C-alpha positions as CSV (number, residue, x, y, z in Angstrom):
1,X,20.8,-16.1,-23.7
2,X,19.3,-17.7,-26.8
3,X,15.5,-17.1,-26.9
4,X,15.0,-20.6,-28.3
5,X,16.3,-21.9,-25.0
6,X,14.2,-19.6,-22.8
7,X,11.0,-20.8,-21.1
8,X,8.8,-17.9,-22.2
9,X,5.4,-19.2,-23.1
10,X,3.7,-16.1,-24.7
11,X,-0.1,-15.9,-25.2
12,X,-1.9,-14.3,-28.1
13,X,-5.2,-13.9,-26.3
14,X,-5.8,-12.2,-22.9
15,X,-7.3,-14.5,-20.3
16,X,-10.8,-13.5,-19.4
17,X,-10.0,-13.1,-15.7
18,X,-7.1,-10.6,-16.3
19,X,-8.8,-7.3,-15.5
20,X,-5.8,-4.9,-15.3
21,X,-3.0,-4.4,-17.8
22,X,-0.2,-5.6,-15.5
23,X,-2.0,-8.9,-15.1
24,X,-2.7,-9.1,-18.8
25,X,0.8,-8.3,-20.0
26,X,2.6,-10.4,-17.4
27,X,0.6,-13.4,-18.5
28,X,0.8,-12.7,-22.2
29,X,4.5,-12.1,-22.2
30,X,5.2,-15.3,-20.3
31,X,6.4,-13.7,-17.0
32,X,3.9,-15.4,-14.7
33,X,1.4,-18.3,-14.6
34,X,-1.3,-18.9,-12.0
35,X,-0.9,-22.1,-9.9
36,X,-4.1,-21.5,-7.8
37,X,-6.3,-18.5,-7.1
38,X,-3.9,-15.8,-5.8
39,X,-0.7,-17.8,-6.1
40,X,1.6,-17.4,-9.1
41,X,4.7,-19.1,-10.5
42,X,7.4,-16.6,-11.5
43,X,8.8,-17.8,-14.8
44,X,12.4,-17.0,-15.9
45,X,11.8,-13.5,-17.2
46,X,9.9,-12.5,-14.0
47,X,12.5,-14.2,-11.8
48,X,15.2,-12.1,-13.4
49,X,13.3,-8.9,-12.7
50,X,12.8,-10.0,-9.1
51,X,16.5,-10.7,-8.7
52,X,17.3,-7.2,-9.9
53,X,14.8,-5.6,-7.6
54,X,16.1,-7.6,-4.7
55,X,19.7,-6.6,-5.6
56,X,18.7,-2.9,-5.4
57,X,16.9,-3.5,-2.1
58,X,20.0,-5.3,-0.6
59,X,22.4,-2.5,-1.7
60,X,20.2,0.1,0.0
61,X,19.7,-2.0,3.1
62,X,23.5,-2.5,3.3
63,X,23.9,1.3,3.2
64,X,21.9,1.6,6.4
65,X,23.7,-1.3,8.1
66,X,20.7,-3.7,8.0
67,X,21.5,-7.4,8.6
68,X,19.9,-9.8,6.1
69,X,18.7,-13.1,7.6
70,X,15.9,-15.6,7.1
71,X,13.2,-17.0,9.4
72,X,10.7,-19.8,8.9
73,X,7.5,-19.2,6.9
74,X,5.8,-21.7,9.2
75,X,5.2,-20.1,12.6
76,X,3.9,-21.4,16.0
77,X,0.5,-20.0,16.7
78,X,1.5,-19.5,20.3
79,X,3.7,-16.5,19.3
80,X,0.8,-14.7,17.7
81,X,-1.5,-15.7,20.6
82,X,0.9,-14.0,23.0
83,X,0.9,-10.7,20.9
84,X,-2.9,-10.9,20.6
85,X,-2.9,-10.9,16.8
86,X,-3.9,-14.5,16.4
87,X,-7.5,-13.4,17.4
88,X,-7.5,-10.0,15.8
89,X,-5.8,-10.6,12.5
90,X,-9.0,-12.3,11.2
91,X,-9.6,-14.7,8.4
92,X,-6.6,-13.6,6.5
93,X,-4.4,-16.0,8.6
94,X,-3.6,-19.4,7.2
95,X,-4.0,-21.7,10.2
96,X,-3.3,-25.4,10.5
97,X,-2.2,-28.2,12.9
98,X,0.8,-30.5,12.6
99,X,0.6,-34.2,13.3
100,X,1.1,-33.5,17.1
101,X,-2.0,-31.3,16.9
102,X,0.0,-28.1,17.6
103,X,-1.4,-24.9,16.0
104,X,0.7,-23.2,13.4
105,X,0.2,-20.4,10.9
106,X,1.8,-19.4,7.6
107,X,3.5,-16.0,8.2
108,X,1.8,-13.0,6.8
109,X,4.4,-10.8,8.5
110,X,7.1,-11.4,11.1
111,X,7.0,-8.8,13.9
112,X,6.5,-11.6,16.5
113,X,9.2,-13.9,15.1
114,X,11.9,-11.2,15.1
115,X,10.9,-9.8,18.5
116,X,11.2,-13.3,20.0
117,X,14.6,-14.0,18.4
118,X,16.2,-10.6,19.2
119,X,14.6,-10.6,22.7
120,X,16.2,-14.0,23.5
121,X,19.7,-13.0,22.6
122,X,20.0,-9.2,23.1
123,X,20.0,-8.2,26.8
124,X,21.9,-4.9,26.9
125,X,21.3,-1.5,25.4
126,X,24.9,-1.6,24.3
127,X,24.0,-4.1,21.6
128,X,21.4,-1.6,20.1
129,X,20.4,-0.2,17.7
130,X,19.9,-3.2,15.5
131,X,18.3,-3.4,12.1
132,X,17.5,-6.8,10.6
133,X,15.6,-7.8,7.4
134,X,14.6,-10.7,5.1
135,X,13.2,-11.2,1.6
136,X,10.7,-14.0,1.8
137,X,7.3,-15.3,0.7
138,X,4.3,-14.2,2.8
139,X,0.8,-15.6,3.1
140,X,-2.5,-14.0,3.5
141,X,-5.8,-15.8,2.8
142,X,-7.4,-13.0,0.7
143,X,-11.1,-13.4,0.5
144,X,-11.0,-12.3,-3.2
145,X,-7.6,-12.4,-4.8
146,X,-7.6,-10.3,-8.0
147,X,-5.6,-8.0,-10.3
148,X,-2.8,-10.5,-10.8
149,X,0.1,-9.7,-8.5
150,X,-1.7,-6.8,-6.8
151,X,-3.8,-8.8,-4.5
152,X,-2.6,-12.4,-3.9
153,X,-2.6,-15.0,-1.3
154,X,1.2,-15.6,-1.6
155,X,3.6,-12.8,-2.3
156,X,7.3,-11.9,-1.9
157,X,8.1,-9.2,0.6
158,X,11.1,-7.5,2.1
159,X,10.3,-7.0,5.8
160,X,12.7,-5.2,8.1
161,X,12.6,-4.6,11.9
162,X,14.5,-2.2,14.0
163,X,15.3,-2.5,17.8
164,X,16.5,0.5,19.8
165,X,16.8,1.4,23.4
166,X,15.0,4.7,23.1
167,X,12.6,6.6,20.8
168,X,15.4,8.9,19.5
169,X,17.0,5.8,18.1
170,X,13.7,4.7,16.5
171,X,13.2,8.2,14.9
172,X,16.7,8.1,13.5
173,X,16.3,4.6,11.9
174,X,12.8,5.5,10.7
175,X,14.2,8.6,8.9
176,X,17.1,6.5,7.4
177,X,14.6,3.9,6.1
178,X,12.5,6.6,4.5
179,X,15.6,7.8,2.6
180,X,16.5,4.2,1.7
181,X,13.0,3.5,0.4
182,X,13.1,6.7,-1.7
183,X,16.4,5.5,-3.1
184,X,15.0,2.1,-3.9
185,X,12.0,3.4,-5.8
186,X,14.0,6.1,-7.5
187,X,16.5,3.5,-8.8
188,X,13.7,1.2,-9.9
189,X,12.2,4.0,-11.9
190,X,8.8,4.3,-10.3
191,X,6.6,7.4,-9.9
192,X,5.5,7.4,-6.3
193,X,4.3,9.5,-3.4
194,X,5.2,9.3,0.3
195,X,2.0,9.6,2.2
196,X,0.6,9.5,5.7
197,X,-0.6,6.0,6.2
198,X,-2.7,4.0,8.7
199,X,-0.8,1.5,10.8
200,X,-3.8,-0.8,10.8
201,X,-3.2,-4.3,12.1
202,X,0.5,-3.5,12.5
203,X,-0.2,-1.1,15.4
204,X,2.2,1.6,16.4
205,X,2.2,5.4,16.7
206,X,3.3,6.6,13.2
207,X,3.6,5.3,9.7
208,X,4.4,6.4,6.2
209,X,3.1,4.7,3.1
210,X,4.8,4.7,-0.3
211,X,2.2,4.6,-3.1
212,X,2.6,4.4,-6.8
213,X,-0.2,6.3,-8.7
214,X,-1.9,3.9,-11.1
215,X,-5.5,3.5,-12.4
216,X,-5.5,-0.1,-11.1
217,X,-4.7,0.9,-7.6
218,X,-7.2,0.0,-4.9
219,X,-6.0,2.8,-2.5
220,X,-7.0,6.4,-2.9
221,X,-4.2,8.9,-2.6
222,X,-5.2,12.3,-1.3
223,X,-2.6,15.1,-2.1
224,X,-2.4,18.8,-2.1
225,X,-2.1,20.6,-5.4
226,X,-0.1,23.3,-3.7
227,X,2.3,21.5,-1.3
228,X,4.0,18.2,-0.5
229,X,1.1,17.0,1.7
230,X,-0.2,13.5,0.8
231,X,-2.1,10.8,2.7
232,X,-4.2,7.8,2.0
233,X,-7.9,8.5,2.1
234,X,-8.3,6.7,5.5
235,X,-5.9,9.2,7.1
236,X,-6.2,12.4,5.0
237,X,-7.4,15.6,6.7
238,X,-8.7,18.8,5.3
239,X,-8.2,22.3,6.8
240,X,-10.5,23.5,9.6
241,X,-10.0,26.2,12.2
242,X,-12.2,25.9,15.3
243,X,-14.6,28.8,15.8
244,X,-15.8,30.0,19.2
245,X,-19.5,30.5,18.9
246,X,-20.3,30.4,22.6
247,X,-21.6,34.0,22.6
248,X,-24.3,33.3,20.0
249,X,-27.9,33.2,21.1
250,X,-29.2,29.7,21.8
251,X,-32.8,29.1,20.7
252,X,-35.1,26.7,22.6
253,X,-34.8,23.1,21.6
254,X,-37.8,21.7,19.8
255,X,-38.9,18.2,18.9
256,X,-40.6,17.9,15.5
257,X,-42.1,15.1,13.4
258,X,-40.0,14.0,10.4
259,X,-41.7,10.8,9.3
260,X,-40.3,10.7,5.7
261,X,-36.9,12.1,6.4
262,X,-34.4,9.3,7.0
263,X,-31.5,10.7,5.0
264,X,-29.6,14.0,5.2
265,X,-30.9,15.0,1.8
266,X,-34.5,14.3,2.8
267,X,-34.1,16.2,6.1
268,X,-32.3,19.1,4.4
269,X,-35.2,19.5,1.9
270,X,-37.8,19.2,4.7
271,X,-36.2,21.8,7.0
272,X,-34.9,24.0,4.2
273,X,-31.4,23.8,5.9
274,X,-28.1,23.1,4.2
275,X,-26.5,19.8,5.1
276,X,-23.6,21.4,6.9
277,X,-26.1,22.8,9.4
278,X,-27.5,19.4,10.2
279,X,-25.7,16.6,12.1
280,X,-25.8,12.9,11.4
281,X,-25.1,10.2,14.0
282,X,-23.8,6.8,13.2
283,X,-23.2,4.1,15.8
284,X,-20.2,1.8,15.6
285,X,-19.1,-1.2,17.6
286,X,-15.6,-2.3,18.5
287,X,-14.5,-6.0,18.8
288,X,-15.7,-6.1,22.4
289,X,-19.1,-4.9,21.5
290,X,-18.7,-1.4,23.0
291,X,-20.9,1.1,21.2
292,X,-19.8,4.6,20.2
293,X,-22.0,7.3,18.6
294,X,-20.1,9.4,16.1
295,X,-21.5,12.8,15.1
296,X,-20.5,14.7,12.0
297,X,-22.1,17.5,9.9
298,X,-24.4,16.2,7.3
299,X,-22.2,17.0,4.3
300,X,-19.3,14.6,5.2
301,X,-18.8,10.9,5.7
302,X,-17.6,9.3,9.0
303,X,-14.1,8.0,8.7
304,X,-14.0,4.7,10.6
305,X,-10.2,4.4,10.6
306,X,-9.9,7.8,12.4
307,X,-12.6,6.6,14.8
308,X,-10.8,3.3,15.6
309,X,-7.5,5.1,16.0
310,X,-9.1,7.6,18.5
311,X,-10.6,4.7,20.4
312,X,-7.4,2.7,20.3
313,X,-9.1,-0.5,19.1
314,X,-8.0,-2.7,16.1
315,X,-11.2,-2.1,14.2
316,X,-14.7,-0.8,14.4
317,X,-17.8,-1.5,12.2
318,X,-21.3,-0.2,11.9
319,X,-23.3,-1.6,14.7
320,X,-26.2,-3.9,14.1
321,X,-29.4,-1.8,13.5
322,X,-31.5,-4.0,15.8
323,X,-29.0,-3.6,18.6
324,X,-28.9,0.1,18.1
325,X,-32.7,0.4,18.2
326,X,-32.8,-1.6,21.4
327,X,-30.1,0.5,23.0
328,X,-30.9,4.0,21.7
329,X,-34.6,3.7,21.0
330,X,-34.6,4.4,17.2
331,X,-33.5,3.1,13.9
332,X,-30.8,4.6,11.6
333,X,-31.9,7.9,10.2
334,X,-33.4,9.1,13.5
335,X,-30.3,8.9,15.8
336,X,-28.8,11.8,17.6
337,X,-26.5,12.8,20.5
338,X,-29.2,14.0,22.9
339,X,-30.0,11.6,25.7
340,X,-27.5,8.9,24.8
341,X,-27.3,6.0,27.3
342,X,-24.4,6.3,29.7
343,X,-22.7,3.2,28.3
344,X,-22.6,4.6,24.8
345,X,-19.5,6.7,24.1
346,X,-19.7,9.9,22.1
347,X,-17.3,11.3,19.6
348,X,-18.0,14.5,17.7
349,X,-16.2,15.8,14.6
350,X,-14.8,19.3,15.1
351,X,-17.0,20.9,12.5
352,X,-20.1,19.5,14.2
353,X,-18.8,20.6,17.6
354,X,-18.8,24.2,16.4
355,X,-22.5,24.2,15.3
356,X,-25.1,26.3,17.1
357,X,-28.8,25.7,16.9
358,X,-28.5,22.6,14.7
359,X,-30.9,19.8,13.9
360,X,-30.3,16.2,15.0
361,X,-32.2,12.9,15.3
362,X,-34.2,12.6,18.5
363,X,-33.6,8.9,19.1
364,X,-37.3,8.3,18.2
365,X,-38.2,7.0,14.8
366,X,-39.6,9.7,12.6
367,X,-38.6,12.6,15.0
368,X,-35.8,15.2,15.1
369,X,-34.7,18.0,17.4
370,X,-34.3,21.6,16.2
371,X,-32.0,24.1,17.9
372,X,-29.8,21.5,19.6
373,X,-26.8,23.0,21.4
374,X,-23.7,21.5,22.9
375,X,-23.2,21.7,26.7
376,X,-26.8,22.8,27.2
377,X,-28.4,19.8,25.6
378,X,-25.4,17.4,25.3
379,X,-22.4,17.4,27.6
380,X,-19.3,17.6,25.5
381,X,-15.6,17.4,26.6
382,X,-12.6,18.4,24.6
383,X,-11.3,14.9,24.4
384,X,-14.5,13.8,22.6
385,X,-13.9,16.2,19.8
386,X,-11.6,15.6,16.8
387,X,-11.3,15.0,13.1
388,X,-13.6,12.0,12.4
389,X,-14.6,12.9,8.8
390,X,-13.4,11.6,5.4
391,X,-11.6,14.4,3.5
392,X,-13.4,15.7,0.5
393,X,-11.8,16.3,-2.9
394,X,-11.5,20.0,-3.6
395,X,-11.3,21.0,0.1
396,X,-8.4,23.0,1.4
397,X,-5.5,20.8,2.4
398,X,-4.8,20.5,6.2
399,X,-1.6,22.5,5.8
400,X,-3.7,25.3,4.2
401,X,-1.7,25.1,1.0
402,X,-3.7,24.1,-2.1
403,X,-6.8,22.1,-2.6
404,X,-7.0,18.3,-2.2
405,X,-6.9,16.1,-5.2
406,X,-7.6,12.4,-5.4
407,X,-5.9,9.7,-7.5
408,X,-5.7,5.9,-7.3
409,X,-2.5,4.3,-6.1
410,X,-0.8,1.0,-5.4
411,X,0.8,0.5,-2.0
412,X,4.4,-0.5,-2.6
413,X,6.0,0.1,0.8
414,X,5.1,1.0,4.3
415,X,7.2,2.0,7.3
416,X,5.9,1.9,10.9
417,X,6.9,3.2,14.3
418,X,5.8,0.2,16.4
419,X,7.1,1.4,19.8
420,X,6.7,-1.3,22.4
421,X,3.6,-3.0,21.1
422,X,5.4,-6.3,20.4
423,X,8.3,-6.1,22.8
424,X,6.0,-5.6,25.8
425,X,3.7,-8.4,24.8
426,X,6.6,-10.8,24.2
427,X,8.9,-9.7,27.0
428,X,11.8,-8.4,24.8
429,X,13.8,-6.3,27.2
430,X,17.3,-4.9,27.6
431,X,19.1,-3.4,30.6
432,X,19.5,0.4,30.1
433,X,22.5,2.4,31.2
434,X,21.1,2.5,34.8
435,X,20.7,-1.3,34.9
436,X,16.9,-1.2,34.6
437,X,15.0,-3.6,32.4
438,X,13.2,-1.7,29.6
439,X,11.1,-2.8,26.7
440,X,12.9,-2.5,23.3
441,X,11.6,0.2,21.0
442,X,10.7,-1.2,17.6
443,X,10.0,-0.2,14.0
444,X,8.8,-2.3,11.0
445,X,9.5,-1.6,7.4
446,X,8.0,-3.5,4.4
447,X,8.3,-3.5,0.6
448,X,6.1,-5.6,-1.6
449,X,8.8,-7.1,-3.9
450,X,6.5,-9.1,-6.2
451,X,3.9,-6.3,-6.2
452,X,6.6,-4.0,-7.7
453,X,6.4,-6.0,-10.9
454,X,2.7,-5.1,-11.2
455,X,3.2,-1.5,-10.1
456,X,6.0,-0.9,-12.7
457,X,3.9,-2.6,-15.4
458,X,0.8,-0.5,-14.6
459,X,2.8,2.7,-14.9
460,X,5.1,1.9,-17.8
461,X,3.3,-0.5,-20.1
462,X,1.9,0.8,-23.4
463,X,-0.5,-0.6,-26.0
464,X,2.2,-2.9,-27.4
465,X,3.3,-4.5,-24.1
466,X,5.6,-4.1,-21.1
467,X,8.2,-1.4,-20.8
468,X,10.9,-2.2,-18.3
469,X,13.2,0.5,-16.7
470,X,16.8,-0.4,-17.4
471,X,17.6,-1.0,-13.7
472,X,15.3,-4.0,-13.5
473,X,14.8,-5.3,-17.0
474,X,15.3,-9.0,-17.3
475,X,17.8,-8.4,-20.1
476,X,19.3,-5.1,-21.2
477,X,19.4,-5.7,-24.9
478,X,17.2,-7.7,-27.3
479,X,19.2,-8.7,-30.4
480,X,16.8,-9.7,-33.2
481,X,18.3,-11.1,-36.4
482,X,15.7,-11.4,-39.0
483,X,17.2,-14.5,-40.8
484,X,20.0,-16.5,-39.2
485,X,20.4,-18.5,-42.4
486,X,22.0,-15.3,-43.8
487,X,25.7,-15.5,-42.9
488,X,26.1,-11.7,-42.6
489,X,23.1,-11.5,-40.2
490,X,24.4,-14.5,-38.2
491,X,27.9,-13.0,-37.9
492,X,26.7,-9.5,-36.9
493,X,24.3,-10.9,-34.3
494,X,27.1,-13.0,-32.8
495,X,29.5,-10.1,-32.8
496,X,26.8,-7.9,-31.1
497,X,26.2,-10.5,-28.4
498,X,29.9,-10.6,-27.7
499,X,30.2,-6.8,-27.6
500,X,27.2,-6.4,-25.3
501,X,28.7,-8.9,-22.9
502,X,32.1,-7.2,-22.9
503,X,30.5,-3.9,-22.1
504,X,29.0,-5.5,-19.0
505,X,25.4,-5.9,-20.2
506,X,23.1,-8.8,-20.7
507,X,21.4,-9.7,-24.0
508,X,18.7,-11.9,-25.3
509,X,19.1,-13.2,-28.8
510,X,16.0,-14.1,-30.8
511,X,17.4,-17.1,-32.7
512,X,13.9,-18.6,-33.3
513,X,12.7,-19.6,-36.7
514,X,9.9,-17.2,-36.7
515,X,8.6,-14.5,-39.1
516,X,9.9,-10.9,-38.5
517,X,6.5,-9.7,-37.5
518,X,6.3,-12.4,-34.7
519,X,9.7,-11.5,-33.4
520,X,8.9,-7.8,-33.3
521,X,5.6,-8.3,-31.6
522,X,7.2,-10.5,-29.0
523,X,10.0,-8.0,-28.5
524,X,7.5,-5.2,-27.9
525,X,5.5,-7.5,-25.6
526,X,8.4,-8.5,-23.3
527,X,9.6,-4.9,-23.1
528,X,13.5,-4.9,-23.0
529,X,15.0,-1.4,-23.0
530,X,17.0,-1.7,-26.3
531,X,16.2,-3.7,-29.4
532,X,18.8,-4.2,-32.1
533,X,17.4,-5.5,-35.3
534,X,19.9,-7.2,-37.6
535,X,18.4,-7.2,-41.1
536,X,19.3,-6.7,-44.8
537,X,21.9,-4.1,-44.1
538,X,24.0,-6.5,-42.0
539,X,26.2,-6.9,-45.1
540,X,27.1,-3.2,-44.7
541,X,27.6,-3.5,-41.0
542,X,24.4,-1.5,-40.3
543,X,21.8,-2.4,-37.7
544,X,18.5,-0.8,-36.6
545,X,18.2,0.3,-32.9
546,X,14.9,0.8,-31.2
547,X,14.6,2.3,-27.7
548,X,11.5,0.7,-26.1
549,X,10.4,3.5,-23.8
550,X,10.8,6.5,-26.1
551,X,10.1,4.6,-29.3
552,X,13.1,6.3,-30.9
553,X,14.3,4.3,-33.9
554,X,17.5,4.8,-35.9
555,X,20.2,3.0,-37.9
556,X,23.9,2.9,-37.0
557,X,27.0,0.9,-37.5
558,X,27.0,-2.3,-35.4
559,X,30.6,-1.6,-34.4
560,X,29.4,1.5,-32.5
561,X,26.6,-0.1,-30.5
562,X,28.6,-1.1,-27.5
563,X,29.9,2.4,-27.0
564,X,26.4,3.8,-26.8
565,X,25.0,1.2,-24.4
566,X,25.8,3.3,-21.3
567,X,23.9,6.2,-22.7
568,X,20.9,4.1,-23.5
569,X,20.9,2.1,-20.3
570,X,21.5,4.6,-17.6
571,X,20.9,2.6,-14.4
């Protein structure tokens, strides 16, 4: 490809709204351009990267016998109403009506669509297991699109769905897809971690998230420094072993005035007690308005995702303070588990559940109890106790091997065991070997295709520009003749272009009438793996080779370049 014919509008200045380096360099190097907030055009260089990413994905999906297909991006709202997600998905849904006043959405994901299609045509367990996928644009009305391709309103995604007759089949495909995803990200050249993830709006019983460590990441990866344990912050757990303190002497409960102690720090100072000997109580509300009091020790934060997962609801949020005061009798800072109304549920973190003679709010403004004890002062059942805290950096990992460390990460893939969440709602059943109708067992598997461009850029780019791994670079070799008016340089450049093609690689030839400095700056900016500079020594058959990632630079005979390409471009 001649660079003079390539639509590659580079920029010399970074746009003011480009906050992270992937956004900056993809704009500067002419890979993407914004069309509206959170929606980008993928220019020729970016499209070539996308094509290569998609090719890798297709090869690995073929290896696990996945069927590629394509479904509409415009979906009838009725499908999502039947699954319940039309109401619960929130404002992220793009909703509209057609001219017949029927409700539609732009698909953010396609569990319902594939469930309906497969359910209509597959009626026997003998046709299962089945794995289908597509690569397609998705739409989510982000409230605040930012960071270029990392948070957008339109993005390209590979979404796959498995259908099995039993949970053993689901487990098998889930494990196969984890291996396939590892292969994909390994081949692309990403550094990533496989972590315990939250199923969120997807639902389901189990999930694993693939996260690429990067400073621009909006997720926090929690991992053990001494083992393979890793999870996102919403799901991470630290180590705790329950302690039986039932034999310890219980002091008499006492109510005291604490007029200026509304925070744990203030209460700790007033009572001269460490925060882990105090409890704090927050009250959350689910979408139906049900209130739940969550009790933890004072030195940790309540983890709302763990709470909502225990409650089995799509989300919880902090309850309105006015409603809490009306219901419990006190404002935030004076709440506690003693004397809760019967219609307020109670959940207690395991660390707090093991406390004896602890302090807690008295559900009266400016008052606390001393020497509160479970069972005597607050009835507590085993099913109300669990891990409801946010893991702390430096704590012992849940597997007991190493301390927890935190890093930022970009979610690049996610696999879910959905179970019967969608098949039950949409009536997707098969007849089992006994002739009984059973709900299909489902899994869902996604990769953010367009997001991978940003993730790779965040990890690989340097101060000069982008650095593409050979497997997904838009072109393999950048041939840069300094002066095409020089016959020797023109001839060597042409010969190199031919040699590269015969060796099975793709080249971009900078045939522009630009100064050498401009050509080199643009070459560094667009980030192809190998640059071959054809300069003054062309008359001797000598060229200069620069390997973009390592920065290695050396001269060699042009005639020997083709033989070295496989070594330089190990894909």
